[in-house]
C-alpha positions as CSV (number, residue, x, y, z in Angstrom):
1,M,23.0,-71.1,239.9
2,T,23.6,-67.8,240.9
3,F,23.8,-65.2,238.0
4,V,27.4,-63.2,237.8
5,I,26.8,-59.9,237.6
6,S,29.9,-58.4,236.4
7,K,29.9,-60.7,233.2
8,I,27.2,-58.9,231.7
9,T,27.8,-55.3,230.4
10,I,25.1,-52.6,231.9
11,P,24.4,-49.2,230.0
12,P,24.5,-45.8,232.1
13,N,21.5,-44.3,230.4
14,P,18.8,-43.8,231.3
15,G,15.5,-47.0,230.6
16,I,14.3,-50.0,231.6
17,Y,15.9,-53.6,233.0
18,L,13.5,-57.0,232.8
19,M,15.1,-59.5,235.1
20,K,14.0,-63.2,233.8
21,D,14.7,-66.6,235.7
22,S,15.9,-69.2,234.3
23,A,12.8,-70.4,231.9
24,G,13.4,-67.2,230.2
25,K,10.3,-65.3,231.6
26,I,10.1,-61.8,233.2
27,I,9.7,-61.6,237.1
28,Y,10.7,-58.5,237.6
29,I,10.6,-55.2,235.7
30,G,12.3,-51.9,236.8
31,K,13.0,-48.0,235.8
32,A,16.7,-46.2,236.4
33,K,17.7,-42.7,235.8
34,N,21.6,-44.6,235.6
35,L,20.6,-48.3,234.9
36,K,24.5,-49.4,235.7
37,N,23.9,-48.4,239.3
38,R,20.4,-49.1,240.0
39,V,21.1,-52.7,238.8
40,K,24.3,-53.4,240.7
41,S,22.8,-52.4,243.7
42,Y,20.7,-55.5,243.8
43,F,23.8,-58.1,244.2
44,L,25.2,-55.9,246.9
45,K,25.2,-57.8,250.2
46,N,22.3,-55.3,252.5
47,Q,19.0,-56.3,250.4
48,N,16.2,-57.5,252.5
49,Y,14.5,-60.9,252.3
50,K,12.5,-60.3,250.1
51,T,14.8,-58.5,247.4
52,Q,16.9,-61.5,248.1
53,K,14.7,-64.2,247.0
54,L,13.9,-62.4,243.7
55,V,18.1,-62.0,243.2
56,E,18.7,-65.6,243.9
57,T,15.8,-66.0,240.6
58,I,17.6,-64.1,237.8
59,S,19.5,-66.0,235.5
60,D,19.2,-63.1,232.6
61,I,18.5,-59.3,232.5
62,E,17.3,-57.2,229.5
63,F,17.9,-53.6,228.9
64,I,15.5,-51.2,226.7
65,L,17.0,-47.7,226.8
66,T,15.2,-44.9,226.7
67,D,15.7,-40.7,226.1
68,N,15.1,-40.0,229.9
69,E,13.3,-40.8,233.3
70,S,10.1,-39.5,232.5
71,E,10.2,-42.2,229.3
72,A,11.3,-45.0,231.2
73,F,8.8,-44.6,233.6
74,L,6.0,-44.9,231.1
75,L,8.0,-47.9,229.1
76,E,8.4,-49.7,232.5
77,S,4.2,-49.2,233.4
78,N,3.2,-50.4,230.2
79,M,5.3,-52.9,230.3
80,I,4.6,-54.6,233.7
81,K,0.6,-54.0,232.5
82,K,2.0,-56.8,229.4
83,Y,3.7,-59.1,231.5
84,R,2.5,-59.0,235.0
85,P,5.5,-60.0,236.6
86,K,5.3,-61.8,240.6
87,F,8.1,-59.1,242.0
88,N,6.3,-56.4,240.2
89,I,3.2,-54.3,242.1
90,E,0.1,-55.6,241.1
91,L,-3.4,-54.2,241.9
92,K,-6.0,-56.3,242.5
93,D,-7.8,-55.1,239.9
94,Q,-5.2,-55.0,237.3
95,Q,-6.7,-57.5,235.2
96,R,-9.3,-55.0,234.2
97,Y,-7.3,-53.7,231.7
98,T,-9.4,-53.9,228.7
99,Y,-8.2,-54.4,225.3
100,L,-10.5,-54.1,221.8
101,R,-9.7,-55.7,218.6
102,I,-10.1,-54.7,215.1
103,S,-11.0,-57.9,213.5
104,D,-9.1,-58.7,210.0
105,E,-12.2,-59.5,208.7
106,K,-13.4,-58.2,204.4
107,Y,-16.0,-55.6,206.6
108,P,-14.1,-55.7,210.3
109,R,-15.7,-55.5,213.4
110,L,-15.2,-54.2,216.7
111,L,-14.4,-56.6,219.6
112,V,-13.0,-57.2,223.1
113,S,-9.4,-58.4,222.4
114,R,-8.7,-61.6,225.4
115,R,-5.7,-62.2,226.4
116,T,-3.9,-65.2,228.1
117,R,-2.1,-65.4,231.8
118,D,1.2,-64.5,229.9
119,G,0.0,-61.4,227.9
120,K,-0.4,-63.5,223.8
121,F,-3.4,-61.9,222.3
122,L,-6.3,-64.6,221.1
123,G,-7.8,-63.8,217.3
124,K,-6.3,-61.6,214.8
125,G,-6.2,-58.2,213.6
126,K,-5.5,-55.0,215.1
127,T,-5.0,-54.8,218.9
128,F,-5.8,-51.4,220.9
129,G,-5.2,-50.7,224.0
130,P,-5.4,-51.1,227.6
131,F,-8.0,-49.5,228.5
132,T,-9.4,-49.2,231.2
133,Q,-12.1,-48.0,234.3
134,G,-10.6,-44.1,233.1
135,S,-11.3,-44.3,229.7
136,S,-14.7,-42.9,229.8
137,K,-17.8,-43.7,227.6
138,L,-15.3,-43.3,225.0
139,L,-14.4,-46.9,225.2
140,T,-17.9,-48.3,225.6
141,I,-17.8,-50.7,222.7
142,G,-20.8,-50.7,222.4
143,T,-21.6,-46.8,221.4
144,L,-18.4,-47.0,219.6
145,R,-19.8,-49.3,217.4
146,K,-23.3,-47.0,216.7
147,A,-20.5,-43.8,216.1
148,F,-18.5,-45.6,213.8
149,Q,-21.4,-47.6,211.9
150,I,-19.8,-50.6,212.7
151,R,-21.3,-54.5,211.8
152,I,-21.9,-56.9,215.1
153,C,-23.5,-59.7,213.2
154,T,-20.8,-62.2,213.9
155,T,-21.7,-63.6,210.4
156,L,-21.9,-61.5,207.0
157,P,-26.1,-61.6,206.3
158,K,-27.2,-62.0,202.7
159,K,-30.0,-59.1,203.7
160,I,-30.0,-55.6,205.7
161,C,-31.1,-56.9,208.8
162,L,-32.6,-54.8,212.7
163,E,-29.4,-52.9,213.0
164,Y,-29.9,-50.8,209.4
165,H,-32.6,-50.3,210.3
166,L,-32.0,-49.1,214.0
167,G,-29.1,-46.4,212.5
168,N,-26.8,-48.5,213.6
169,C,-25.1,-50.1,210.9
170,E,-25.3,-49.0,206.7
171,G,-25.8,-52.5,205.1
172,P,-22.0,-53.4,203.6
173,C,-24.1,-57.0,203.2
174,E,-26.4,-55.5,200.5
175,F,-25.4,-52.3,199.4
176,K,-22.7,-51.6,197.2
177,D,-22.7,-47.4,198.9
178,A,-21.8,-48.8,202.3
179,Q,-19.1,-51.3,201.6
180,E,-17.3,-48.8,199.6
181,K,-17.8,-46.3,202.8
182,Y,-17.1,-48.9,205.3
183,P,-12.8,-49.0,205.1
184,K,-13.4,-44.9,205.8
185,Y,-15.2,-46.2,209.4
186,V,-13.0,-48.2,210.3
187,T,-10.0,-45.6,209.6
188,A,-11.6,-43.1,211.8
189,L,-12.4,-45.5,214.2
190,E,-8.9,-46.4,214.6
191,E,-7.6,-43.0,214.4
192,V,-9.7,-42.4,217.6
193,L,-8.3,-45.8,219.4
194,K,-5.3,-44.5,219.1
195,G,-5.4,-41.8,221.3
196,K,-6.6,-38.7,222.5
197,N,-3.9,-36.6,220.4
198,Q,-5.2,-39.0,217.8
199,S,-8.3,-38.4,218.2
200,K,-8.1,-34.1,218.0
201,I,-6.3,-34.6,214.8
202,F,-8.7,-36.6,213.4
203,T,-11.5,-34.4,214.4
204,K,-9.7,-30.9,212.5
205,K,-9.3,-33.4,209.3
206,L,-13.1,-34.1,209.6
207,K,-13.6,-30.4,209.8
208,E,-11.3,-29.4,207.0
209,E,-12.7,-32.0,204.8
210,M,-16.6,-31.1,205.2
211,Q,-15.8,-27.3,204.6
212,Q,-14.0,-28.3,201.5
213,A,-16.9,-31.1,200.4
214,A,-19.3,-27.8,201.0
215,K,-17.3,-25.6,199.1
216,L,-17.5,-27.9,196.1
217,Q,-21.0,-28.4,197.1
218,Q,-20.9,-32.1,197.5
219,F,-23.6,-31.7,199.9
220,E,-24.3,-35.7,200.8
221,R,-20.4,-35.9,201.6
222,A,-20.5,-33.1,203.7
223,K,-23.6,-34.3,206.1
224,D,-22.2,-37.8,205.9
225,I,-19.0,-36.1,208.1
226,R,-21.3,-33.7,209.4
227,D,-23.2,-36.9,211.4
228,T,-19.6,-38.2,212.2
229,L,-18.3,-35.0,213.9
230,F,-21.7,-35.1,215.6
231,R,-21.4,-38.5,216.9
232,L,-18.1,-38.0,218.3
233,G,-19.2,-34.6,219.5
234,S,-21.7,-36.5,221.6
235,L,-18.8,-39.5,222.9
236,Q,-16.6,-36.4,224.2
237,T,-19.3,-34.4,226.1
238,K,-20.4,-38.1,228.1
239,Q,-16.4,-38.3,229.3
240,K,-16.1,-34.1,230.2
241,M,-19.5,-35.1,232.4
242,E,-18.4,-38.7,233.7
243,Y,-15.1,-36.4,234.8
244,V,-17.1,-33.6,236.4
245,K,-19.1,-36.2,238.3
246,N,-16.1,-38.6,239.9
247,S,-13.2,-36.6,239.9
248,D,-12.7,-34.6,243.3
249,E,-10.1,-35.3,245.1
250,E,-7.9,-39.1,247.1
251,Y,-6.5,-39.0,249.7
252,F,-4.1,-42.0,250.5
253,G,-2.3,-43.2,253.8
254,I,0.7,-45.6,253.2
255,G,2.3,-47.8,256.3
256,I,5.1,-50.0,256.7
257,Q,5.5,-53.2,258.5
258,E,8.6,-55.1,257.9
259,Q,9.0,-55.7,254.6
260,T,5.5,-55.1,253.1
261,A,3.6,-51.9,252.1
262,T,0.5,-51.1,253.8
263,V,-1.8,-48.1,251.0
264,M,-5.6,-47.1,252.5
265,N,-7.0,-44.7,250.1
266,F,-10.5,-42.6,250.9
267,R,-12.0,-40.8,247.9
268,M,-14.3,-38.2,248.5
269,I,-16.7,-36.5,245.8
270,N,-18.3,-33.1,247.4
271,G,-16.4,-33.4,250.5
272,V,-17.6,-36.4,251.3
273,I,-15.9,-39.9,251.5
274,R,-17.5,-42.3,249.1
275,D,-15.1,-45.0,248.7
276,S,-12.2,-46.2,250.4
277,D,-9.5,-48.9,249.6
278,K,-6.7,-51.2,250.9
279,F,-3.5,-52.3,248.9
280,F,-0.5,-54.3,250.3
281,F,2.7,-54.8,248.0
282,D,6.6,-56.3,248.8
283,L,8.7,-53.7,249.1
284,V,11.1,-55.6,246.2
285,G,13.4,-53.3,244.1
286,D,11.9,-50.3,243.3
287,N,8.5,-51.2,244.7
288,S,7.6,-47.9,246.0
289,F,4.7,-45.3,246.8
290,S,5.3,-43.7,243.7
291,N,5.2,-46.4,241.1
292,F,1.6,-47.7,243.5
293,L,0.1,-44.3,242.7
294,Y,1.5,-44.1,238.7
295,Q,-0.2,-47.8,238.3
296,Y,-2.8,-47.5,240.5
297,Y,-4.5,-44.3,238.5
298,S,-3.9,-46.5,235.4
299,T,-6.5,-47.9,236.0
300,H,-8.9,-45.2,238.0
301,K,-9.8,-42.1,236.5
302,I,-7.1,-38.8,237.7
303,P,-8.8,-35.9,240.6
304,K,-6.6,-32.9,240.4
305,F,-6.3,-33.3,243.5
306,I,-3.9,-36.1,245.3
307,L,-3.4,-36.1,248.9
308,V,-0.8,-38.5,250.6
309,S,0.5,-39.1,254.1
310,Q,4.1,-39.0,252.8
311,I,5.1,-37.2,249.6
312,P,6.4,-40.2,247.2
313,D,9.8,-40.0,245.3
314,N,9.7,-38.7,242.2
315,Y,6.3,-36.4,242.3
316,K,7.5,-33.8,240.2
317,L,7.8,-36.1,237.3
318,L,4.8,-38.1,238.6
319,E,2.7,-35.1,238.2
320,S,3.7,-34.2,234.6
321,L,2.8,-37.7,234.3
322,L,-0.7,-37.5,235.2
323,S,-1.4,-34.3,234.3
324,K,-0.3,-35.3,230.4
325,Q,-3.0,-38.3,231.0
326,A,-5.6,-36.5,232.6
327,E,-5.2,-33.6,230.8
328,F,-5.2,-30.6,233.4
329,T,-2.6,-29.9,235.9
330,V,-2.6,-32.3,238.8
331,K,-0.9,-31.6,242.2
332,I,0.0,-34.2,244.8
333,L,0.0,-32.5,248.4
334,A,1.0,-33.8,251.7
335,P,-1.6,-31.7,254.2
336,N,0.0,-30.2,257.7
337,K,-3.0,-28.7,259.1
338,G,-7.2,-28.5,259.1
339,T,-9.7,-30.9,257.6
340,K,-7.5,-32.3,254.6
341,R,-4.8,-33.5,257.7
342,D,-7.5,-34.5,259.8
343,I,-8.4,-37.4,256.8
344,I,-5.1,-38.5,256.4
345,K,-4.6,-38.9,260.2
346,L,-8.4,-40.8,260.1
347,I,-6.2,-42.9,257.3
348,L,-3.1,-43.4,259.1
349,K,-5.0,-44.9,262.4
350,N,-6.9,-47.4,260.0
351,I,-3.9,-48.4,258.3
352,E,-2.5,-49.1,262.4
353,L,-5.3,-50.9,263.0
354,I,-5.1,-53.7,260.5
355,H,-1.5,-53.6,261.4
356,S,-2.8,-54.4,265.5
357,K,-5.3,-56.8,263.9
358,G,-2.1,-59.7,262.4
359,G,1.1,-58.0,262.2
360,E,1.8,-58.9,258.9
361,P,-1.2,-58.8,256.2
362,G,0.1,-62.2,254.7
363,L,-0.8,-63.8,258.1
364,V,-4.0,-62.4,257.6
365,E,-4.6,-64.1,254.4
366,L,-3.2,-67.2,256.2
367,K,-5.5,-67.4,258.4
368,D,-7.9,-66.9,256.0
369,I,-7.2,-69.1,253.0
370,L,-6.3,-72.2,255.9
371,N,-9.5,-71.5,257.1
372,L,-7.8,-71.1,261.4
373,P,-8.9,-71.0,264.6
374,V,-6.5,-67.7,265.0
375,I,-4.2,-65.2,263.1
376,P,-0.3,-67.9,262.9
377,N,1.4,-64.9,264.3
378,I,4.0,-67.9,266.0
379,I,4.9,-70.4,263.4
380,E,7.5,-73.5,263.4
381,C,8.1,-74.9,260.2
382,F,9.8,-78.6,260.1
383,D,12.7,-80.1,257.3
384,I,14.9,-82.5,257.2
385,S,18.4,-82.8,255.8
386,N,19.5,-86.2,254.3
387,H,23.1,-86.8,252.9
388,G,23.2,-90.0,251.7
389,T,22.3,-92.8,254.2
390,D,24.6,-91.9,257.0
391,F,24.0,-88.3,257.1
392,A,20.7,-86.9,258.1
393,V,19.5,-84.5,260.4
394,G,16.3,-82.4,261.7
395,S,15.7,-78.3,261.5
396,M,13.2,-76.2,262.8
397,S,12.6,-72.8,262.2
398,R,11.1,-69.9,264.3
399,F,9.2,-66.8,262.7
400,V,7.0,-64.7,264.6
401,G,4.9,-62.2,263.5
402,G,6.2,-63.1,259.9
403,I,9.9,-62.4,260.2
404,P,12.2,-64.6,261.4
405,N,13.4,-65.2,264.8
406,K,16.4,-66.9,265.0
407,S,16.7,-67.2,268.6
408,G,13.8,-70.1,268.4
409,Y,15.8,-71.9,265.4
410,R,16.6,-75.3,266.6
411,K,18.3,-78.4,265.2
412,F,18.1,-82.0,266.0
413,K,20.3,-84.9,265.4
414,I,17.3,-87.9,264.7
415,K,17.8,-90.7,266.6
416,T,15.2,-93.3,266.3
417,V,15.3,-93.8,262.1
418,S,18.3,-95.4,260.1
419,G,18.3,-95.0,256.6
420,R,16.5,-92.6,254.3
421,D,13.0,-92.3,256.1
422,D,12.1,-88.5,255.9
423,F,8.6,-89.7,257.0
424,A,9.8,-91.4,260.1
425,M,12.4,-88.6,260.8
426,I,9.9,-85.9,260.6
427,G,7.9,-87.9,262.5
428,E,10.3,-87.9,265.1
429,I,11.7,-84.5,265.3
430,I,8.2,-83.2,266.2
431,K,7.3,-85.5,269.1
432,R,10.8,-84.7,270.5
433,R,9.8,-80.3,270.0
434,Y,6.3,-81.1,271.5
435,Y,6.8,-83.1,274.3
436,R,9.6,-81.0,275.4
437,L,7.3,-77.9,275.0
438,L,4.5,-79.5,276.7
439,E,7.1,-81.0,279.4
440,E,8.6,-77.2,280.6
441,N,4.6,-75.4,279.8
442,S,6.0,-73.5,277.1
443,E,4.1,-71.3,274.7
444,L,3.3,-74.2,271.5
445,P,3.2,-72.2,268.2
446,D,-0.7,-71.1,265.8
447,L,0.8,-73.0,263.2
448,I,3.4,-75.8,261.8
449,V,4.7,-75.7,258.4
450,I,6.5,-79.4,257.1
451,D,8.8,-79.1,254.2
452,G,7.4,-81.9,252.0
453,G,4.1,-83.5,251.1
454,K,1.1,-85.8,251.9
455,G,3.0,-88.4,253.3
456,Q,5.4,-85.8,255.8
457,L,1.8,-84.4,257.0
458,N,0.5,-87.8,257.6
459,A,3.6,-88.6,260.2
460,A,4.0,-85.1,261.5
461,M,0.3,-85.6,262.3
462,K,0.2,-88.9,264.2
463,S,3.0,-87.7,266.6
464,L,1.3,-84.7,267.6
465,E,-1.7,-87.3,268.2
466,S,0.0,-89.1,270.2
467,L,0.7,-85.9,272.6
468,G,-3.3,-85.1,272.6
469,L,-2.1,-82.2,270.9
470,K,-4.4,-80.3,268.4
471,L,-2.5,-78.0,266.6
472,S,-2.9,-76.2,263.0
473,C,-0.6,-78.4,260.8
474,I,0.2,-78.3,257.1
475,S,2.5,-79.3,254.8
476,L,4.7,-76.9,251.6
477,A,5.6,-79.5,248.9
478,K,8.4,-77.0,247.3
479,E,7.9,-78.2,243.2
480,N,4.6,-76.8,242.6
481,E,3.7,-75.1,246.3
482,E,1.0,-77.5,247.1
483,I,0.2,-76.3,250.4
484,F,-1.3,-80.3,251.9
485,V,-4.4,-79.4,254.9
486,P,-4.7,-82.5,257.3
487,K,-8.4,-84.2,256.1
488,N,-8.5,-82.6,252.8
489,K,-8.2,-84.5,249.6
490,N,-6.4,-81.7,246.9
491,P,-3.9,-79.2,248.1
492,V,-4.5,-75.6,248.6
493,L,-2.4,-73.3,245.6
494,I,-1.9,-70.0,246.7
495,P,-1.6,-67.2,244.0
496,K,2.5,-66.9,243.9
497,N,2.3,-62.5,244.0
498,K,0.3,-62.9,247.7
499,S,2.2,-62.5,251.0
500,S,1.0,-65.0,252.2
501,L,2.5,-67.5,250.3
502,K,5.7,-65.7,250.4
503,I,5.8,-66.2,254.2
504,L,5.7,-70.1,254.1
505,Q,7.9,-69.9,251.3
506,H,10.7,-67.4,253.7
507,I,10.1,-69.8,256.6
508,R,10.6,-73.4,254.2
509,D,13.7,-71.9,253.2
510,E,15.1,-71.1,256.3
511,S,14.6,-74.1,257.8
512,H,16.0,-75.5,255.0
513,R,19.1,-73.6,254.7
514,F,19.8,-74.5,258.4
515,G,18.6,-77.8,257.9
516,V,21.3,-77.8,255.5
517,A,24.2,-76.2,257.3
518,F,24.1,-78.3,260.3
519,N,24.6,-81.5,258.0
520,R,27.0,-80.2,256.5
521,T,28.7,-78.7,260.3
522,I,28.5,-82.7,260.6
523,R,29.8,-84.3,258.5
524,K,33.4,-81.8,258.2
525,N,33.6,-83.0,262.0
526,Q,33.1,-86.5,261.2
527,L,35.2,-86.9,258.1
528,K,38.3,-84.9,260.5
């Protein structure tokens, strides 16, 4: 059932919106300076196909208000990390977020917190995070345990173990003094895990306590605090050293092809390209270059200079957020001359090469996932539209370069099959289509897609074999989006966020829509 936007009240405030499907699952999260204007824009008629698919899936929209656009940016990013909606940008390393958990035992331990796919945390206790690649050695769990004398034993022993003798634990299992100190160490660890500002406040508080203890001649207490400060200082020094080694500047280029963005980056250290990567994301809703950069730097070290082929939207806000996160000034620049411009040109040249190799990146994915002999630049998809036993038609949609080629769509009246035999009908229209192409000496497709399961695929393959054709052919079963391949017992499952699956879904939906429209026309004509 289509979601009616006029039935809900949308606030005009800044904030985020959470779009949900019929099962209540969050499928897209976006931000807006004015929620009312932004959300209503999704329901206008001039949206691209991928945004239309999102809108068709919406059953409910939830709103969370913020005081300003900056807070909305931050909240959106955190909520995307938490729920990982299928229509949002999801970087390939996005699962590398680490969460830490302090257990709820008598003498708590520090553990990595495991998560399920839907974002639920396993285990009891307090969870902290997410922590990322760029979070420094401060978040190395072993170093934190040693710094705060946190035990590592799974079961509390009756006697002290090797960790005590190594100076990594004070032995709350045996010594009363250690048992009394342990809650303070846990509190200290929690303060550091809460964030940088809390860590600074905690350090300042410790220094004041140490000075007070010294004045009161509580020298052992002062020594314990001094040791804790020393360990904290050591961790923070490692953090700074790590930044200096890895953070000169980073370059990004972006290329748009149809409804997909390709982003490529070069990481430069001391003027030398040390690393490169490429990313693809669908242009759905608010998915943009600006959003990509913010998501990217939530899992990577932030450099002082981010050089780009085009200035992203809201770049001043983005600079401000990244500067606050990095604790130094971050600049986003689009160089127009010199060596820096040459590097950007080189990235754009690489993106053009990626596009020329297969156009839509999803086509390259399809070739790799399905082991096709060529990139499927031309795809034809077949569907049977039944209405009772008297009305059945066949339809075919055609995609070239990953986009609809509507002049190539075809419709078929079923001529040799009566009743509701989908397998035989598929066999008929496949045979008629490719017999005609052979007669006309016309171009054959790189991939044939059948809307259905293994039975429909087998019927199509028999028709192709009868014509002496060896074309790549698969079927796509709608219920679980299973892909059946000839001679393979088990179906292929492509992750829902992959552009390759979205191309198959698009062409299947087009074939179905075209067939239903043709069936409806025939029924109307016969009724008249």
